[in-house]
Backbone as a printed PyTorch tensor [residue, N CA C, xyz], in Angstrom:
tensor([[[ 27.9600,  21.2050,  56.1370],
         [ 28.0390,  19.7340,  55.6730],
         [ 27.0290,  19.0450,  56.6790]],

        [[ 26.8780,  19.4140,  57.8810],
         [ 25.9800,  18.8460,  58.7130],
         [ 24.5320,  19.2220,  58.2640]],

        [[ 24.3430,  20.3900,  57.8020],
         [ 23.1010,  20.6860,  57.1900],
         [ 22.5520,  19.8150,  56.1450]],

        [[ 23.5220,  19.5430,  55.2210],
         [ 23.3340,  18.7030,  54.1330],
         [ 22.7780,  17.2530,  54.5260]],

        [[ 23.4150,  16.7640,  55.6790],
         [ 23.0720,  15.2990,  56.0310],
         [ 21.9460,  15.3360,  56.7390]],

        [[ 21.6890,  16.2710,  57.4510],
         [ 20.2200,  16.5130,  58.0790],
         [ 19.0720,  16.5340,  57.1580]],

        [[ 19.3850,  17.2270,  55.9830],
         [ 18.2300,  17.3070,  54.8790],
         [ 18.0570,  15.9890,  54.3650]],

        [[ 19.2050,  15.4170,  53.9690],
         [ 19.1480,  14.1650,  53.2780],
         [ 18.5450,  12.8880,  54.2140]],

        [[ 18.8780,  12.9120,  55.4690],
         [ 18.2810,  12.1810,  56.3350],
         [ 16.8470,  12.3970,  56.4620]],

        [[ 16.2830,  13.5940,  56.5810],
         [ 14.8780,  13.8560,  56.6450],
         [ 14.1100,  13.4420,  55.3650]],

        [[ 14.8210,  13.6920,  54.2330],
         [ 14.3680,  13.3690,  52.9750],
         [ 14.1860,  11.8500,  52.7740]],

        [[ 15.2120,  10.9830,  53.3200],
         [ 15.0120,   9.6070,  53.3110],
         [ 13.7810,   9.0520,  54.2500]],

        [[ 13.7470,   9.6360,  55.3760],
         [ 12.6450,   9.3110,  56.1850],
         [ 11.2880,   9.5900,  55.5810]],

        [[ 11.0840,  10.6520,  55.0060],
         [  9.8570,  10.8780,  54.4120],
         [  9.6810,  10.0360,  53.2540]],

        [[ 10.6010,   9.5950,  52.5030],
         [ 10.4600,   8.8740,  51.4730],
         [ 10.0880,   7.4050,  51.7670]],

        [[ 10.8200,   7.0030,  52.9650],
         [ 10.2820,   5.6780,  53.5030],
         [  9.0040,   5.5570,  54.0810]],

        [[  8.4030,   6.5710,  54.7010],
         [  7.1260,   6.7380,  55.1420],
         [  6.1860,   6.7380,  53.9970]],

        [[  6.2840,   7.5180,  53.1310],
         [  5.3110,   7.4580,  51.7850],
         [  5.3280,   6.0520,  51.1070]],

        [[  6.6750,   5.4850,  50.9440],
         [  6.6940,   4.1900,  50.3030],
         [  5.7490,   3.1510,  51.2330]],

        [[  6.1120,   3.1040,  52.2690],
         [  5.4000,   2.1220,  53.2790],
         [  3.8780,   2.2800,  53.3880]],

        [[  3.4340,   3.4870,  53.1440],
         [  1.8530,   3.9200,  53.2500],
         [  1.3580,   3.6280,  51.8610]],

        [[  2.0920,   3.6310,  50.7920],
         [  1.6310,   3.3120,  49.4810],
         [  1.6310,   1.7290,  49.2980]],

        [[  2.5060,   1.1770,  49.8400],
         [  2.5400,  -0.3770,  49.7170],
         [  1.4520,  -0.8510,  50.5590]],

        [[  1.1150,  -0.3750,  51.7830],
         [  0.0340,  -0.9430,  52.5550],
         [ -1.2740,  -0.5620,  51.8960]],

        [[ -1.4540,   0.6150,  51.3350],
         [ -2.5990,   0.9570,  50.5890],
         [ -3.0790,   0.0150,  49.4900]],

        [[ -1.9740,  -0.5140,  48.7530],
         [ -2.1940,  -1.3460,  47.6220],
         [ -2.3460,  -2.7100,  47.9400]],

        [[ -2.0630,  -3.1050,  49.1300],
         [ -1.9590,  -4.6370,  49.4540],
         [ -3.5310,  -5.0780,  49.5200]],

        [[ -3.7070,  -6.1790,  48.9150],
         [ -5.0300,  -6.7030,  48.9680],
         [ -5.3510,  -7.6070,  50.1420]],

        [[ -6.3150,  -7.5670,  50.9500],
         [ -6.7230,  -8.5040,  51.8300],
         [ -7.5160,  -9.5460,  51.5970]],

        [[ -7.2040, -10.7230,  51.7100],
         [ -8.1060, -11.9060,  51.2670],
         [ -8.9680, -12.3450,  52.3930]],

        [[-10.1800, -12.6510,  52.0950],
         [-11.0870, -13.1230,  53.2480],
         [-11.5040, -14.4830,  52.6130]],

        [[-11.0880, -15.5570,  53.2050],
         [-11.4210, -16.9260,  52.8680],
         [-12.9740, -17.2450,  52.9700]],

        [[-13.7560, -16.5470,  53.7020],
         [-15.1060, -16.6920,  53.8790],
         [-15.9410, -16.0120,  52.5970]],

        [[-15.1580, -15.1440,  52.0100],
         [-15.9370, -14.3150,  50.9550],
         [-15.0550, -14.4150,  49.7190]],

        [[-15.0330, -15.4300,  48.8160],
         [-14.3720, -15.3800,  47.6170],
         [-15.1450, -14.3540,  46.5950]],

        [[-14.2600, -14.0990,  45.7460],
         [-14.7490, -12.9300,  44.6390],
         [-15.6950, -13.8410,  43.6380]],

        [[-15.5360, -15.0460,  43.6580],
         [-16.2370, -15.9310,  42.4710],
         [-16.2570, -17.3890,  43.1130]],

        [[-17.3550, -18.0620,  43.2710],
         [-17.5000, -19.4090,  43.5930],
         [-18.5560, -20.0650,  42.7560]],

        [[-18.1820, -21.5360,  42.4330],
         [-18.9800, -22.3540,  41.8690],
         [-18.6330, -23.7680,  41.9580]],

        [[-19.7170, -24.6520,  41.8570],
         [-19.2990, -26.1210,  42.0390],
         [-19.4950, -26.7010,  40.5630]],

        [[-18.4590, -27.6310,  40.3850],
         [-18.4830, -28.4570,  39.1380],
         [-18.1360, -30.0960,  39.4800]],

        [[-18.5860, -30.8270,  38.5960],
         [-18.3900, -32.1900,  38.7770],
         [-17.3980, -32.6380,  37.7000]],

        [[-16.4500, -33.4160,  38.1660],
         [-15.2780, -33.9900,  37.3260],
         [-15.6480, -35.4970,  37.0580]],

        [[-15.9080, -35.9200,  35.9280],
         [-16.0200, -37.4420,  35.3940],
         [-14.8720, -37.9750,  34.6710]],

        [[-14.4160, -39.1640,  35.1930],
         [-13.2510, -39.7210,  34.5480],
         [-13.5510, -41.1460,  34.2720]],

        [[-13.4870, -41.5500,  33.0640],
         [-13.6500, -42.9140,  32.6520],
         [-12.3230, -43.4610,  32.0590]],

        [[-11.7460, -44.4020,  32.7770],
         [-10.4580, -44.7600,  32.2950],
         [-10.6060, -45.7450,  31.2160]],

        [[ -9.7470, -45.7410,  30.1350],
         [ -9.7630, -46.5960,  29.0390],
         [ -9.3590, -48.0200,  29.5000]],

        [[-10.1520, -48.9980,  29.0700],
         [ -9.8860, -50.4860,  29.5340],
         [ -9.2930, -51.3180,  28.3210]],

        [[ -9.2930, -50.6690,  27.2470],
         [ -8.8350, -51.3670,  25.9920],
         [ -9.9750, -51.7840,  25.1480]],

        [[-11.2240, -51.4930,  25.5370],
         [-12.3360, -51.7740,  24.7760],
         [-13.5680, -50.7200,  24.6370]],

        [[-13.4060, -49.6460,  25.3430],
         [-14.3500, -48.5490,  25.2730],
         [-13.8650, -47.2130,  24.9870]],

        [[-13.4530, -47.3340,  23.5880],
         [-12.8830, -46.2020,  22.8960],
         [-13.8000, -44.9640,  22.8490]],

        [[-15.0210, -45.4060,  22.7910],
         [-16.0670, -44.2570,  22.4600],
         [-16.2700, -43.4390,  23.6820]],

        [[-16.1600, -44.1560,  24.8590],
         [-16.6350, -43.4600,  26.1370],
         [-15.4910, -43.0370,  26.7620]],

        [[-14.3930, -43.6850,  26.8440],
         [-13.2160, -43.3410,  27.7680],
         [-12.8840, -41.8090,  27.5620]],

        [[-12.5330, -41.2730,  28.7760],
         [-11.9560, -39.8680,  28.6430],
         [-10.5410, -39.7880,  29.3390]],

        [[-10.0400, -41.0600,  29.5490],
         [ -8.5680, -40.9040,  30.1440],
         [ -7.8800, -42.2570,  29.6850]],

        [[ -6.5120, -42.1860,  29.8490],
         [ -5.6790, -43.4990,  29.5420],
         [ -4.6230, -43.4130,  30.3180]],

        [[ -4.1750, -44.6840,  30.7610],
         [ -2.9390, -44.9070,  31.3730],
         [ -1.8050, -44.7210,  30.2390]],

        [[ -0.7800, -43.8230,  30.7700],
         [  0.4480, -43.6210,  29.9570],
         [  1.5840, -44.3580,  30.2290]],

        [[  1.5930, -44.5680,  31.6790],
         [  2.6920, -45.3900,  32.2500],
         [  2.1080, -46.2010,  33.3320]],

        [[  2.5770, -47.5330,  33.3650],
         [  1.8940, -48.5810,  34.2690],
         [  2.6210, -48.3080,  35.6050]],

        [[  1.7980, -48.7770,  36.4440],
         [  2.4420, -48.6760,  37.9050],
         [  3.6600, -49.6760,  37.9600]],

        [[  4.5240, -49.2830,  38.9700],
         [  5.6440, -50.0890,  39.2300],
         [  5.3440, -51.3850,  40.2400]],

        [[  6.3310, -51.9700,  40.5360],
         [  6.1720, -52.9300,  41.5610],
         [  6.4760, -52.5450,  42.8540]],

        [[  6.7020, -51.4270,  43.0720],
         [  7.0850, -50.7440,  44.3000],
         [  5.7600, -50.4490,  45.1100]],

        [[  5.3080, -51.5500,  45.9360],
         [  4.2130, -51.3470,  46.6810],
         [  2.9020, -51.7570,  46.0610]],

        [[  1.8460, -51.6960,  46.8460],
         [  0.5300, -52.2160,  46.3700],
         [ -0.4060, -51.0190,  46.0390]],

        [[  0.2070, -49.7060,  45.7260],
         [ -0.7100, -48.5690,  45.7660],
         [ -0.5700, -48.0120,  44.4990]],

        [[ -0.3830, -48.5310,  43.4730],
         [ -0.2830, -48.0200,  42.0250],
         [  1.0030, -47.1050,  41.7680]],

        [[  1.9190, -47.0960,  42.6070],
         [  3.0410, -46.1210,  42.5700],
         [  3.6830, -46.1390,  41.1770]],

        [[  3.7600, -44.9450,  40.7010],
         [  4.3550, -44.5720,  39.3300],
         [  3.3650, -44.5630,  38.1860]],

        [[  2.1340, -45.0400,  38.3170],
         [  0.9980, -45.0760,  37.2540],
         [  0.8150, -43.5790,  36.9040]],

        [[  0.7350, -43.3250,  35.4850],
         [  0.4390, -41.9210,  34.9490],
         [ -0.6410, -42.1070,  34.2350]],

        [[ -1.6140, -41.3070,  34.3790],
         [ -2.9470, -41.1980,  33.6800],
         [ -3.0780, -39.8410,  32.9050]],

        [[ -3.2730, -39.5660,  31.7020],
         [ -3.5620, -38.5110,  31.0000],
         [ -5.1330, -38.4540,  30.7450]],

        [[ -5.7200, -37.1660,  30.8180],
         [ -7.1660, -37.2610,  30.7450],
         [ -7.5340, -35.8620,  30.0050]],

        [[ -8.9850, -36.0180,  29.4910],
         [ -9.5630, -35.0260,  28.7560],
         [-11.1710, -35.1780,  29.1080]],

        [[-11.5150, -34.7990,  30.6380],
         [-12.6560, -35.1860,  31.1480],
         [-13.6980, -34.0300,  31.1030]],

        [[-15.0090, -34.4880,  31.0790],
         [-16.0640, -33.4930,  30.8860],
         [-16.3400, -32.9180,  32.4000]],

        [[-16.5940, -31.6860,  32.3710],
         [-16.9880, -31.0880,  33.8450],
         [-18.4650, -30.6910,  33.7190]],

        [[-19.2680, -31.1790,  34.6290],
         [-20.6420, -30.7330,  34.5900],
         [-21.1070, -29.8390,  35.7430]],

        [[-22.2890, -29.3050,  35.6980],
         [-22.7850, -28.4440,  37.0340],
         [-23.4820, -29.4160,  38.0350]],

        [[-23.7130, -30.6320,  37.5420],
         [-24.3620, -31.4990,  38.3840],
         [-23.6800, -32.8420,  38.3780]],

        [[-24.1380, -33.7420,  39.1760],
         [-23.2840, -35.1060,  39.0850],
         [-23.7870, -36.1750,  38.1020]],

        [[-24.3220, -35.7460,  37.1900],
         [-24.8940, -36.7160,  35.9920],
         [-23.8790, -36.6120,  34.8830]],

        [[-23.3090, -37.7670,  34.7520],
         [-22.4660, -37.8490,  33.4600],
         [-22.7900, -37.3410,  32.1800]],

        [[-24.0350, -37.5800,  31.9050],
         [-24.6310, -37.1850,  30.6220],
         [-25.1900, -35.7870,  30.5400]],

        [[-24.9350, -34.9440,  31.6140],
         [-25.3370, -33.5380,  31.5240],
         [-24.5410, -32.9300,  30.6410]],

        [[-24.8840, -31.6740,  30.1720],
         [-24.0200, -31.0040,  29.2200],
         [-22.7140, -30.5350,  29.8500]],

        [[-21.7090, -30.6240,  29.2260],
         [-20.2780, -30.2480,  29.7000],
         [-20.2350, -28.8090,  29.7480]],

        [[-19.8620, -28.1270,  30.8380],
         [-19.4980, -26.6640,  30.8000],
         [-18.1840, -26.2960,  30.6760]],

        [[-17.2700, -27.3680,  30.9040],
         [-15.8450, -27.3040,  30.5050],
         [-15.2130, -28.5820,  30.5400]],

        [[-14.0060, -28.5280,  30.2390],
         [-13.2380, -29.8450,  29.9180],
         [-11.9260, -29.6450,  30.9070]],

        [[-11.7440, -30.7390,  31.5980],
         [-10.4530, -30.9610,  32.4780],
         [ -9.4410, -31.5910,  31.6370]],

        [[ -8.2200, -30.9440,  31.3760],
         [ -7.3230, -31.4860,  30.5210],
         [ -6.0630, -31.5840,  31.1110]],

        [[ -5.5150, -32.5690,  31.2670],
         [ -4.0930, -32.8840,  31.9950],
         [ -3.7940, -34.2720,  32.4040]],

        [[ -3.1460, -34.5290,  33.6410],
         [ -2.5840, -35.8220,  33.9520],
         [ -2.6670, -35.7950,  35.6010]],

        [[ -2.4950, -37.0160,  36.0840],
         [ -2.4640, -37.3550,  37.3670],
         [ -1.5140, -38.4290,  37.5470]],

        [[ -0.5790, -38.5550,  38.5420],
         [  0.1590, -39.9300,  38.7340],
         [  0.1950, -40.0970,  40.0670]],

        [[  0.2260, -41.4620,  40.4160],
         [  0.2600, -42.0980,  41.8230],
         [  1.7340, -41.8790,  42.3410]],

        [[  1.8020, -41.1660,  43.4810],
         [  3.2810, -40.8300,  43.9360],
         [  3.4120, -41.2360,  45.3340]],

        [[  2.8250, -42.3960,  45.9500],
         [  3.1750, -42.7070,  47.2990],
         [  3.0330, -44.4160,  47.3360]],

        [[  4.1340, -44.8330,  47.8840],
         [  4.3280, -46.2710,  47.6930],
         [  3.5340, -46.9450,  48.8530]],

        [[  3.2340, -46.2220,  49.9560],
         [  2.6010, -46.7740,  51.3200],
         [  1.1970, -46.6400,  51.3620]],

        [[  0.4620, -45.7560,  50.6060],
         [ -0.9970, -45.5390,  50.5420],
         [ -1.3590, -45.0400,  49.1810]],

        [[ -2.6440, -44.8840,  48.9170],
         [ -3.1600, -44.2900,  47.5670],
         [ -3.1400, -42.8770,  47.8320]],

        [[ -2.3210, -42.2880,  46.7580],
         [ -2.1380, -40.7570,  46.7710],
         [ -1.7050, -40.4020,  45.3580]],

        [[ -2.2590, -39.4020,  44.8550],
         [ -1.8120, -38.9010,  43.5570],
         [ -1.7120, -37.3440,  43.4570]],

        [[ -1.0470, -36.9600,  42.3770],
         [ -0.8030, -35.5560,  42.1270],
         [ -1.3080, -35.2060,  40.9860]],

        [[ -2.1190, -34.2100,  40.8790],
         [ -2.9180, -33.7760,  39.5920],
         [ -2.2800, -32.3360,  39.1450]],

        [[ -2.4230, -32.2060,  37.8740],
         [ -2.1340, -31.0090,  37.2330],
         [ -2.9430, -30.8430,  35.9360]],

        [[ -3.7400, -29.9370,  35.8850],
         [ -4.7010, -29.7770,  34.7480],
         [ -5.3020, -28.4310,  34.5300]],

        [[ -5.9050, -28.3360,  33.4310],
         [ -6.5540, -26.8340,  32.9940],
         [ -7.9140, -27.0970,  32.7730]],

        [[ -8.5940, -26.3450,  33.4010],
         [-10.1180, -26.4460,  33.1130],
         [-10.1850, -25.3620,  31.9760]],

        [[-10.8420, -25.8730,  30.7040],
         [-11.0530, -25.3030,  29.6120],
         [-12.5000, -24.9950,  29.3600]],

        [[-12.9980, -23.6640,  29.7120],
         [-14.3590, -23.1940,  29.4900],
         [-14.3750, -22.6690,  27.9550]],

        [[-15.5250, -23.1170,  27.3810],
         [-15.9530, -22.6190,  26.0150],
         [-17.3450, -22.6270,  25.8740]],

        [[-18.1560, -21.7880,  26.5150],
         [-19.5290, -21.8290,  26.5910],
         [-20.1530, -20.4230,  26.4830]],

        [[-21.4210, -20.1960,  26.2710],
         [-22.0270, -18.8590,  26.3870],
         [-21.8970, -18.2440,  27.8680]],

        [[-21.7030, -19.1490,  28.7820],
         [-21.6590, -18.3760,  30.0880],
         [-20.2050, -18.0650,  30.4420]],

        [[-19.2960, -18.8360,  30.2540],
         [-17.8030, -18.5410,  30.4840],
         [-16.8570, -19.1160,  29.4110]],

        [[-15.8670, -18.2360,  29.2290],
         [-14.6580, -18.5950,  28.2310],
         [-13.3160, -18.2310,  28.9200]],

        [[-12.6270, -19.1320,  28.8220],
         [-11.2110, -19.0360,  29.2700],
         [-10.5720, -20.2980,  29.9860]],

        [[ -9.7070, -20.2810,  30.7770],
         [ -9.0610, -21.3580,  31.5680],
         [ -8.8930, -21.1180,  33.0180]],

        [[ -8.7780, -22.2870,  33.7780],
         [ -8.2250, -22.1660,  35.1770],
         [ -7.1820, -23.2660,  35.0410]],

        [[ -6.0160, -22.9540,  35.8110],
         [ -4.8210, -23.8370,  35.8830],
         [ -4.9300, -24.3500,  37.2750]],

        [[ -4.9180, -25.7560,  37.4200],
         [ -5.1610, -26.2030,  38.9140],
         [ -4.1340, -27.3950,  39.1580]],

        [[ -3.5230, -27.4780,  40.2310],
         [ -2.6520, -28.5440,  40.6900],
         [ -2.6680, -28.8260,  42.1360]],

        [[ -2.2840, -30.0310,  42.6930],
         [ -2.2760, -30.2310,  43.8660],
         [ -2.2160, -31.7390,  44.0050]],

        [[ -2.0880, -32.0380,  45.5190],
         [ -1.8060, -33.5020,  45.9840],
         [ -3.2190, -34.0160,  46.2100]],

        [[ -3.7000, -35.0720,  45.6820],
         [ -4.8150, -35.8990,  46.0530],
         [ -4.6730, -36.9540,  47.0320]],

        [[ -4.8470, -36.6190,  48.3640],
         [ -4.5060, -37.6030,  49.3740],
         [ -5.9540, -38.3150,  49.5090]],

        [[ -6.2150, -39.4210,  48.7330],
         [ -7.3650, -40.0570,  48.6940],
         [ -8.1580, -40.6020,  49.9120]],

        [[ -7.4540, -40.6420,  51.0080],
         [ -7.9600, -41.1570,  52.2290],
         [ -8.8910, -39.9650,  52.8510]],

        [[ -8.3810, -38.6640,  52.5940],
         [ -8.9170, -37.5200,  53.2390],
         [-10.3940, -37.3090,  52.6950]],

        [[-11.3990, -36.9320,  53.5540],
         [-12.7970, -36.6630,  53.0620],
         [-12.6320, -35.4290,  51.8490]],

        [[-11.8810, -34.3150,  52.3800],
         [-11.8090, -33.3390,  51.2490],
         [-10.3460, -32.9840,  51.1450]],

        [[-10.0410, -32.4850,  49.9930],
         [ -8.5570, -32.0060,  49.7820],
         [ -8.5840, -30.7380,  49.0030]],

        [[ -7.5890, -29.8690,  49.1270],
         [ -7.6290, -28.7400,  48.4140],
         [ -6.4740, -28.7120,  47.3200]],

        [[ -6.7380, -28.2200,  46.0420],
         [ -5.9730, -28.1220,  44.9530],
         [ -5.6940, -26.5360,  44.8430]],

        [[ -4.6760, -26.1390,  44.3150],
         [ -4.2590, -24.6540,  43.9650],
         [ -4.6630, -24.3000,  42.8380]],

        [[ -5.4630, -23.2530,  42.7490],
         [ -5.7090, -22.5210,  41.5400],
         [ -4.7670, -21.5000,  41.1850]],

        [[ -3.9370, -21.6870,  40.3290],
         [ -2.6580, -20.8370,  40.2180],
         [ -2.5840, -19.9870,  38.8610]],

        [[ -3.7950, -19.8560,  38.2790],
         [ -3.8850, -18.8310,  37.2530],
         [ -5.0270, -19.2120,  36.2790]],

        [[ -5.2050, -18.2440,  35.3690],
         [ -6.2180, -18.4370,  34.4100],
         [ -6.1710, -17.2670,  33.1800]],

        [[ -7.1670, -17.5820,  32.3670],
         [ -7.1040, -16.6260,  31.2660],
         [ -8.5440, -16.3990,  30.8320]],

        [[ -8.8030, -15.4070,  29.9420],
         [-10.1260, -15.0400,  29.6710],
         [-10.9800, -14.5270,  30.7030]],

        [[-12.1800, -15.0500,  30.9830],
         [-13.1760, -14.6780,  32.1080],
         [-12.2490, -14.7670,  33.4950]],

        [[-11.4200, -15.7460,  33.5940],
         [-10.5510, -15.9360,  34.7910],
         [ -9.2780, -15.5390,  34.7370]],

        [[ -8.9340, -14.3430,  34.1250],
         [ -7.5730, -13.7570,  33.8590],
         [ -6.9930, -13.6350,  35.1780]],

        [[ -5.7350, -14.2410,  35.3240],
         [ -4.9740, -14.0990,  36.5310],
         [ -5.5930, -14.5110,  37.8040]],

        [[ -6.5720, -15.4000,  37.7420],
         [ -7.4410, -15.9560,  38.9230],
         [ -6.4600, -16.8250,  39.6740]],

        [[ -6.6040, -16.7390,  41.1790],
         [ -6.1040, -17.4990,  42.0480],
         [ -7.0090, -17.8810,  43.1610]],

        [[ -6.9550, -19.0650,  43.6700],
         [ -7.8050, -19.6130,  44.5600],
         [ -7.6170, -21.1270,  44.9890]],

        [[ -8.6960, -21.6850,  45.4790],
         [ -8.5930, -23.2120,  45.8980],
         [ -9.7070, -23.8420,  45.2730]],

        [[ -9.5440, -25.0550,  44.9440],
         [-10.4740, -26.0020,  44.2630],
         [-10.7110, -27.2320,  45.4930]],

        [[-11.5980, -27.0600,  46.4630],
         [-11.9550, -28.1520,  47.3890],
         [-12.5100, -29.3900,  46.5650]],

        [[-11.7760, -30.4950,  46.7310],
         [-12.1410, -31.7230,  46.0170],
         [-12.8570, -32.6560,  46.9010]],

        [[-13.8920, -33.4410,  46.6030],
         [-14.5140, -34.4000,  47.3700],
         [-14.9060, -35.5270,  46.3410]],

        [[-14.4730, -36.8890,  46.7650],
         [-14.9100, -37.9260,  46.0170],
         [-16.3450, -37.9900,  45.9780]],

        [[-17.0500, -38.0600,  44.8980],
         [-18.6260, -38.1080,  45.0650],
         [-19.0470, -39.5890,  44.7060]],

        [[-18.2190, -40.2780,  43.8540],
         [-18.4600, -41.7030,  43.5440],
         [-17.2050, -42.2740,  43.0040]],

        [[-16.9610, -43.6800,  43.2390],
         [-15.8050, -44.3210,  42.8580],
         [-16.3120, -45.8120,  42.4470]],

        [[-16.0570, -46.0570,  41.3680],
         [-16.2740, -47.5300,  40.8360],
         [-15.0410, -48.2630,  40.1940]],

        [[-14.2880, -48.4930,  41.2450],
         [-12.9910, -49.2360,  40.8610],
         [-12.0670, -48.4220,  39.8750]],

        [[-11.3610, -49.1780,  39.0440],
         [-10.5510, -48.6500,  38.2130],
         [-11.2710, -48.0040,  36.8580]],

        [[-12.4650, -48.2140,  36.6850],
         [-13.2350, -47.8180,  35.5920],
         [-13.7150, -46.3910,  35.5860]],

        [[-14.2720, -45.9440,  36.7050],
         [-15.0120, -44.6720,  36.8120],
         [-14.8750, -43.9320,  38.1520]],

        [[-14.8370, -42.6440,  38.1720],
         [-14.9240, -41.9640,  39.5940],
         [-15.3600, -40.5150,  39.0830]],

        [[-15.9860, -39.8840,  39.9860],
         [-16.4160, -38.6820,  39.9160],
         [-16.0400, -37.7250,  41.0740]],

        [[-15.5260, -36.4930,  40.9010],
         [-15.0390, -35.5280,  42.0420],
         [-15.9250, -34.4170,  41.9400]],

        [[-16.4340, -33.9970,  43.0830],
         [-17.2110, -32.6620,  43.2530],
         [-16.0590, -31.6160,  43.4790]],

        [[-16.0980, -30.5400,  42.7440],
         [-15.1000, -29.5550,  42.9620],
         [-15.8470, -28.2330,  43.3540]],

        [[-15.4660, -27.7490,  44.5320],
         [-15.9620, -26.4510,  44.8920],
         [-14.7810, -25.4690,  44.7110]],

        [[-15.0350, -24.6450,  43.6480],
         [-14.1100, -23.6020,  43.1370],
         [-14.3900, -22.3210,  43.8180]],

        [[-13.4160, -21.7870,  44.7010],
         [-13.1800, -20.6140,  45.1760],
         [-12.2490, -19.7820,  44.6990]],

        [[-12.5530, -18.6700,  43.9400],
         [-11.5160, -17.7390,  43.5290],
         [-11.3980, -16.4350,  44.6070]],

        [[-10.0880, -16.1810,  45.0400],
         [ -9.8810, -15.0170,  45.8760],
         [ -9.2360, -14.0170,  45.2250]],

        [[ -8.6240, -14.0550,  44.0100],
         [ -8.2610, -12.9940,  43.0510],
         [ -8.8840, -12.8880,  42.0050]],

        [[ -9.6510, -12.1010,  41.5920],
         [-10.5510, -11.8960,  40.1830],
         [-10.3030, -10.5130,  39.7750]],

        [[ -9.8950, -10.5310,  38.5240],
         [ -9.7540,  -9.2070,  37.6160],
         [-10.7230,  -9.0600,  36.5800]]])
């Protein structure tokens, strides 16, 4: 009986060692200084004001509440062009399709959730992005939580910086997209 227990214990120890070696050999190490793919795009948002149907790329779906002076509760849906440079009339390489809403009563802050839809000769597929836009910060990071096509199962960070802001009518964001998981 003692011999069977010893053999079983020895087998379990070997199994544990082999399993831990396999797990550490397959674990990916991410280096934030060296993403597997990196590119910069510009997000252009033109909010519909009731008269610019031809040019508007976004619209207010729910108006702000009276809770504070920072647009709390306002919900905007968008289908915005993404360009390689900061010129609105440059060819779009993708579309940002999603929504943002203002979620802070004491300061300007919003939360974004959208998909970048690529359909060009360069790239095809999507990137799914979400995160808090703390507008007072110089830069802010949104999470890239997945993708399809050329970006299958991609994960990473989109560092956002306000490039220009023209009141409620138009704003442009510079997006430094860094993918750390590329398949």
